[in-house]
Backbone as CSV, one residue per row, in Angstrom:
resi,resn,N_x,N_y,N_z,CA_x,CA_y,CA_z,C_x,C_y,C_z
1,UNK,6.868,27.133,-17.195,7.248,25.885,-16.761,8.344,26.631,-15.473
2,UNK,8.742,25.219,-14.997,9.343,25.671,-13.695,10.793,25.120,-13.397
3,UNK,11.493,24.588,-14.710,12.406,24.345,-14.606,13.666,25.049,-14.339
4,UNK,14.000,25.318,-12.796,14.978,25.902,-12.208,14.777,27.395,-12.440
5,UNK,13.744,27.635,-12.749,13.044,29.189,-12.913,12.975,29.792,-11.212
6,UNK,12.591,30.836,-11.172,12.410,31.650,-9.952,11.565,30.676,-8.511
7,UNK,10.775,29.668,-9.439,9.577,29.371,-8.820,9.786,28.127,-8.279
8,UNK,11.289,27.205,-9.119,11.576,26.011,-8.767,11.730,26.124,-6.920
9,UNK,12.447,26.840,-6.024,12.651,26.893,-5.080,11.489,26.291,-4.354
10,UNK,10.580,26.979,-4.493,8.793,27.290,-3.638,8.538,25.817,-4.094
11,UNK,8.466,25.883,-5.388,7.882,24.244,-5.494,8.238,23.310,-4.361
12,UNK,9.688,23.267,-4.793,10.347,21.969,-4.036,9.804,21.952,-2.706
13,UNK,9.824,23.671,-1.674,9.423,23.753,-0.330,8.166,22.825,-0.437
14,UNK,7.231,23.064,-1.366,5.819,22.787,-1.348,5.416,21.255,-1.211
15,UNK,6.697,20.572,-2.358,6.890,19.292,-2.593,7.412,18.205,-1.316
16,UNK,8.006,19.071,-0.467,9.292,18.424,0.392,8.258,18.632,1.857
17,UNK,7.411,19.434,1.851,6.554,19.889,3.138,5.604,18.491,2.946
18,UNK,4.707,17.759,1.823,3.986,16.652,2.254,4.699,15.401,2.676
19,UNK,5.774,15.044,2.379,6.365,14.391,2.781,7.514,14.198,4.089
20,UNK,7.262,15.721,4.688,8.116,15.827,6.299,7.604,14.562,7.253
21,UNK,6.479,13.913,7.265,6.161,12.751,7.999,6.765,12.068,8.069
22,UNK,7.670,11.822,6.667,8.776,10.511,6.296,10.066,11.028,6.599
23,UNK,10.572,11.471,6.914,11.970,12.588,7.216,12.626,11.503,7.766
24,UNK,12.581,10.416,8.496,13.029,9.687,9.513,13.559,8.457,8.564
25,UNK,12.651,8.250,7.616,12.691,7.266,6.693,13.251,7.057,5.475
26,UNK,13.298,8.351,4.886,14.038,9.243,3.249,15.510,9.460,3.880
27,UNK,16.558,8.635,3.206,18.020,8.956,2.849,18.053,10.493,1.926
28,UNK,17.296,10.163,1.026,17.727,11.375,-0.161,16.616,11.236,-1.052
29,UNK,16.022,12.273,-2.017,15.445,12.373,-2.854,16.433,12.523,-4.360
30,UNK,15.375,11.573,-5.267,16.165,11.774,-6.376,15.758,13.044,-7.051
31,UNK,16.632,13.687,-7.769,16.641,15.360,-8.430,16.863,15.023,-9.635
32,UNK,15.761,15.085,-10.582,16.255,14.971,-12.241,15.566,16.148,-13.371
33,UNK,16.845,16.481,-13.744,16.328,17.299,-14.545,15.377,16.769,-15.949
34,UNK,14.612,17.198,-16.255,12.946,16.885,-17.494,14.281,16.602,-18.681
35,UNK,13.546,15.061,-19.536,14.310,14.867,-20.871,14.487,15.548,-21.584
36,UNK,13.432,17.100,-21.384,13.689,17.912,-22.601,14.419,18.968,-22.197
37,UNK,15.158,19.130,-21.417,16.143,20.173,-21.247,17.557,19.717,-21.865
38,UNK,17.392,20.488,-22.635,18.658,20.548,-23.768,20.135,20.825,-23.554
39,UNK,20.546,20.952,-24.055,22.495,21.177,-23.704,22.183,22.671,-24.424
40,UNK,21.361,22.827,-25.178,21.489,24.355,-25.781,21.669,25.581,-24.980
41,UNK,22.436,26.370,-24.780,22.964,27.395,-24.274,21.635,27.920,-23.407
42,UNK,21.032,28.803,-24.059,19.440,29.295,-23.822,18.269,28.569,-22.841
43,UNK,18.793,27.405,-22.685,18.101,26.230,-22.076,18.576,25.984,-20.981
44,UNK,19.987,25.858,-20.538,21.142,25.559,-20.064,20.396,26.151,-18.833
45,UNK,20.374,25.186,-17.603,20.513,25.743,-16.299,21.849,26.683,-16.066
46,UNK,21.825,27.777,-15.236,22.822,28.285,-15.008,23.689,28.020,-14.008
47,UNK,24.753,28.099,-13.752,25.133,27.436,-12.137,25.066,28.218,-11.211
48,UNK,24.117,29.659,-11.115,23.296,30.519,-10.334,22.522,29.997,-10.088
49,UNK,21.773,29.540,-10.875,19.959,28.528,-11.005,20.538,27.775,-9.774
50,UNK,21.222,26.936,-10.665,21.324,25.026,-10.282,21.645,25.023,-8.351
51,UNK,22.643,26.283,-8.614,23.524,26.667,-6.821,22.360,27.028,-5.845
52,UNK,21.465,28.064,-6.621,20.066,28.501,-5.793,19.255,27.180,-5.436
53,UNK,18.709,26.547,-6.390,18.151,25.144,-6.246,18.659,23.960,-5.428
54,UNK,19.972,23.811,-5.103,20.437,22.708,-4.356,20.703,23.736,-3.098
55,UNK,20.756,24.775,-2.700,21.038,25.236,-1.482,19.783,25.306,-0.713
56,UNK,18.677,25.101,-1.418,17.260,24.808,-0.801,17.078,23.314,-0.523
57,UNK,17.547,22.775,-1.860,17.135,21.276,-1.519,18.026,20.604,-0.813
58,UNK,19.091,20.872,-0.149,20.119,20.492,0.596,20.640,20.142,0.301
């Protein structure tokens, strides 16, 4: 699973490269957490994981 794991930023970069030709036409991408990500502490992304990914996403 890549739910905000260490692989998430590289996965996002691979995804975003596919859409580089459309950059001028795209204002934003919707970033949505999967519905099976619950509020249980062991499954909730930490602030550092969220900040790390948001720094890559922009």
